[in-house]
C-alpha positions in Angstrom: -3.2 -26.1 18.0 -1.1 -24.1 17.4 2.8 -25.6 16.1 5.6 -24.4 18.1 8.4 -22.6 16.5 11.6 -24.5 15.4 13.5 -21.6 16.3 13.9 -17.8 17.5 13.4 -16.8 13.8 10.3 -18.2 12.8 8.6 -17.5 16.4 9.6 -13.9 15.8 8.3 -14.2 12.4 5.3 -15.7 13.2 4.2 -12.8 15.5 3.6 -10.4 13.0 0.1 -9.1 12.0 -1.3 -9.2 8.9 -1.0 -5.1 8.7 2.2 -6.3 8.8 2.1 -6.0 4.8 2.1 -2.2 4.9 5.7 -1.7 5.5 6.2 -3.7 1.9 3.4 -0.9 0.7 5.1 1.8 2.1 8.4 0.8 0.8 6.9 -0.3 -2.6 5.9 3.0 -3.0 8.7 4.5 -1.9 10.6 2.8 -4.5 8.1 3.9 -7.4 8.0 7.8 -6.0 11.9 7.4 -6.4 11.7 5.7 -9.8 9.1 8.7 -10.9 11.3 11.6 -9.6 14.7 10.3 -11.2 16.5 8.4 -8.3 16.7 5.4 -9.9 19.6 4.0 -7.8 17.5 4.0 -4.4 14.5 3.6 -6.8 16.2 -0.2 -7.1 17.5 -0.9 -3.8 14.1 0.0 -1.6 12.3 -2.3 -4.7 14.8 -5.2 -3.8 13.9 -4.6 0.2 9.9 -4.4 -1.2 10.4 -7.8 -2.8 12.6 -9.6 0.3 9.8 -8.1 2.5 6.7 -9.4 0.4 8.2 -13.1 -0.1 8.7 -13.2 3.4 4.9 -12.2 4.6 3.7 -14.3 1.6 5.4 -17.2 2.3 3.9 -16.7 6.1 0.4 -16.3 4.7 0.3 -19.6 3.1 1.7 -21.4 6.1 -0.7 -19.9 8.2 -3.6 -21.1 5.5 -2.0 -24.8 5.5 -1.0 -24.9 9.3 -3.4 -22.6 11.3 -6.4 -22.2 9.1 -8.5 -21.1 11.6 -6.2 -18.5 12.7 -5.8 -17.9 8.8 -9.4 -17.2 8.5 -9.6 -14.8 11.7 -7.1 -12.8 10.1 -8.2 -12.3 6.5 -11.3 -10.9 7.9 -9.5 -8.3 9.3 -9.0 -5.1 7.4 -5.3 -5.4 7.4 -5.2 -8.5 5.4 -6.1 -6.3 2.6 -2.7 -5.0 2.6 -1.6 -8.0 0.8 -3.3 -7.2 -2.4 -2.8 -3.6 -1.9 1.4 -4.5 -1.2 1.0 -7.0 -4.8 0.2 -4.6 -6.6 2.0 -1.8 -5.7 5.6 -4.5 -6.2 3.9 -5.4 -9.3 3.8 -1.4 -10.4 7.5 -1.1 -9.7 8.0 -4.2 -12.0 6.4 -2.6 -14.4 8.6 0.7 -14.1 11.4 -1.5 -14.7 10.0 -3.3 -17.6 9.5 -6.7 -16.0 6.0 -6.5 -17.7 5.3 -10.0 -17.1 6.3 -10.5 -13.6 3.7 -7.5 -13.0 0.9 -9.7 -14.9 2.0 -12.5 -12.6 1.5 -10.1 -9.9 -2.0 -8.6 -11.2 -3.7 -12.4 -11.6 -2.4 -13.0 -8.1 -3.7 -9.7 -6.9 -7.2 -10.4 -8.6 -7.3 -13.9 -7.0 -6.9 -12.5 -3.5 -8.9 -9.3 -3.9 -12.8 -10.3 -3.9 -12.2 -13.1 -1.3 -10.4 -10.8 1.2 -12.9 -7.8 0.3 -15.8 -9.6 0.9 -14.6 -11.1 4.6 -13.7 -7.5 5.4 -16.7 -5.6 4.8 -18.8 -8.1 5.8 -17.2 -7.2 9.5 -17.2 -3.6 9.1 -18.6 -1.6 12.4 -18.4 1.9 13.1 -16.1 3.8 14.4 -13.4 1.9 12.7 -9.5 2.5 12.5 -7.8 4.2 9.6 -7.6 0.8 7.9 -11.3 0.5 7.2 -9.8 2.3 3.7 -7.8 -0.2 3.0 -11.2 -1.8 0.8 -10.5 1.5 -1.4 -6.5 1.1 -1.4 -6.8 -2.5 -2.7 -9.5 -1.8 -5.6 -7.5 1.6 -6.6 -4.1 -0.6 -6.4 -5.6 -3.2 -9.2 -6.6 -0.5 -11.3 -3.4 1.3 -11.2 -1.7 -2.0 -12.1 -4.3 -2.5 -15.0 -3.9 1.2 -16.3 0.3 0.8 -15.7 0.2 -2.9 -17.8 -2.7 -1.2 -20.1 -0.6 1.4 -20.9 3.1 -0.2 -21.5 1.4 -3.2 -23.3 -1.1 -1.1 -25.6 -3.8 -3.1 -24.4 -7.2 -1.7 -24.3 -8.9 -4.7 -22.8 -7.0 -4.3 -19.6 -7.4 -0.1 -18.9 -11.3 -1.1 -19.1 -11.4 -3.1 -16.5 -9.5 -0.8 -14.6 -11.7 2.3 -14.8 -14.1 -0.1 -13.7 -12.2 -0.6 -10.8 -11.1 2.9 -10.4 -15.0 4.2 -9.9 -16.1 1.4 -7.4 -12.7 2.4 -5.2 -14.4 5.7 -4.9 -17.4 4.4 -3.7 -15.9 1.9 -1.7 -14.3 5.6 0.1 -17.4 6.7 0.6 -18.6 3.8 2.1 -15.9 4.0 4.7 -15.6 7.2 5.5 -19.1 7.1 7.2 -17.3 3.8 9.2 -14.5 6.2 9.9 -14.0 7.1 13.4 -13.2 10.9 13.2 -11.4 10.6 16.8 -8.5 8.9 15.6 -6.9 11.8 13.5 -6.1 12.5 16.8 -5.7 9.2 18.5 -4.6 7.2 16.0 -1.2 4.9 15.9 -0.4 5.3 12.6 -2.9 3.9 10.0 -5.6 6.9 10.4 -3.0 8.6 7.7 -4.4 5.6 5.1 -7.7 8.1 4.7 -5.6 10.5 2.7 -3.7 7.5 1.2 -6.9 6.0 -0.1 -7.1 9.3 -2.2 -3.7 9.7 -3.2 -3.9 5.8 -4.5 -7.0 7.0 -6.6 -5.6 9.9 -8.0 -2.4 7.7 -9.3 -4.9 5.4 -10.8 -6.6 8.0 -12.4 -3.3 9.4 -14.0 -2.1 6.2 -15.2 -5.6 5.8 -16.6 -5.2 9.0 -18.3 -1.7 8.0 -19.6 -3.1 4.4 -20.9 -4.9 6.8 -23.7 -3.5 6.9 -27.1 -4.5 7.7 -30.7 -3.9 3.8 -31.3 -6.4 2.5 -28.5 -8.7 5.7 -28.1 -10.3 4.6 -24.9 -12.0 7.7 -24.1 -13.6 10.2 -26.2 -12.7 13.9 -25.1 -16.2 14.2 -22.1 -14.5 11.0 -20.8 -10.9 12.0 -20.9 -12.3 15.6 -19.4 -14.3 14.2 -16.7 -11.5 11.8 -15.3 -8.9 14.4 -15.9 -11.3 16.6 -13.7 -11.6 13.4 -10.8 -8.2 13.0 -10.9 -6.9 16.6 -10.1 -9.6 16.5 -7.6 -8.9 13.8 -5.5 -5.2 15.0 -5.3 -6.3 18.1 -3.9 -8.3 16.9 -1.3 -5.6 14.0 -0.5 -3.4 17.0 0.2 -5.6 18.3 2.3 -5.9 15.8 4.1 -1.7 15.8 4.2 -2.5 18.9 6.4 -5.5 17.5 8.5 -2.9 14.6 9.4 -0.1 16.6 9.6 -1.5 18.6 12.0 -3.4 16.2 14.2 0.2 15.0 14.8 1.8 17.9 15.8 -0.8 18.6 18.3 -0.5 15.3 19.3 2.6 13.8 18.6 2.8 10.0 19.0 6.6 8.8 18.7 6.5 5.6 19.9 7.2 3.0 17.4 4.0 1.2 16.4 3.9 -1.6 13.1 0.9 1.0 11.8 3.3 3.8 11.1 4.1 1.9 8.2 0.6 2.7 7.2 1.6 6.4 7.4 5.1 6.0 5.2 2.8 4.7 3.0 0.6 7.6 2.1 3.3 9.9 2.3 5.2 8.1 -0.6 2.0 7.5 -2.3 1.4 11.3 -2.3 4.2 12.2 -3.7 3.9 9.5 -6.5 0.6 10.8 -7.5 1.8 14.4 -7.7 4.5 13.6 -9.8 2.7 11.4 -12.1 -0.5 14.3 -12.1 1.7 16.6 -13.3 1.7 15.3 -16.4 -1.4 13.7 -16.6 -3.7 16.4 -15.7 -1.5 19.4 -17.3 -0.1 21.1 -14.0 3.8 21.5 -14.3 4.3 23.2 -10.9 3.5 20.0 -9.3 6.2 18.1 -10.7 8.6 20.3 -8.3 5.9 19.7 -5.2 5.8 15.8 -5.8 10.1 16.2 -5.7 9.6 17.9 -2.4 7.3 14.9 -1.3 9.2 12.2 -2.2 12.0 13.0 0.5 9.3 13.9 2.8 8.5 9.7 2.1 11.9 8.9 2.4 13.0 11.0 5.8 9.4 9.2 7.0 11.0 5.8 5.8 14.1 5.7 7.5 12.6 6.8 10.6 10.0 4.1 10.8 12.7 1.4 9.3 14.6 2.6 12.5 12.1 2.1 14.9 11.2 -1.5 13.3 14.9 -2.2 14.0 14.6 -1.2 17.1 11.5 -3.3 18.0 12.7 -6.2 16.2 15.9 -6.4 18.3 13.8 -5.7 21.5 11.0 -8.7 20.7 14.1 -10.9 19.4 16.1 -10.7 23.0 13.0 -11.8 24.9 12.3 -14.6 22.8 12.8 -18.1 24.8 15.8 -19.7 23.4 14.8 -23.6 22.2 16.2 -26.4 24.2 18.0 -27.6 21.6 19.7 -24.8 20.8 20.7 -24.1 24.2 22.1 -27.4 24.4 24.6 -27.2 21.5 25.0 -23.3 23.1 26.4 -25.1 26.5 29.3 -27.8 24.5 
């Protein structure tokens, strides 16, 4: 039996769905993109916001596991549950950019423990014609590859880069499998998470660029053939991501969906990830003009983040006002 909430705050927060982790993913990757673009103060502000949201969602995750086990199992089998892994890895990438490597390692370990459990639960319940959240299996896997490659480059650690490479390719396999389950009508009908179809390619491209950056004369991770293939695949992923960007944007123009939905955070995430991937790939694949494009895309992502954030505040205010006030609080208010 579900326990009654002890306060309006607890009651409102308990209504959050597993897909709410997309807000952490979106805020975290916007922070990373701002860092890559050189806007350190804004990057740190958004990272703090992402941390606060992650801590809140992590607390709810644990409470549901301990108190509402059946509900936890039910929600863990939904694609949105994989935002827990993806959000953790993106947050770890943000900390790594600040040089907080021990904290990033802890987040990588946590995400690695969660990943196989949630992935098996989610994939086992795939069905035909799924929304864009189906691509979160790729996003979560590539998130591990991204953070592993980032830490390998920062610490000159070869053993982290090699499993990251395996996860990189495995993530692409999952993307192809998810593509066959995706409902293409979502391009015109989706509530926001359909953008993950492009965001999954973006995080794959970013992971590829980090794998390229991890190589050095000291580590000698990849030979020339390996590096050539990885460079080609990374650039191809970025091109495909930009193609998705155009297609999905056209779908929004043809059929505008302006009402706020929690899944709109899954729109901001691909926008921020595309900006980050473009900036990172500019140096990794040797295409300088991508940096200019990346700077433009960063501000597109920031604008989308602000718009969705405003919608989230309005939605929270409405939901808060609709909640019943517990009897104890009402009684004290009358005194």
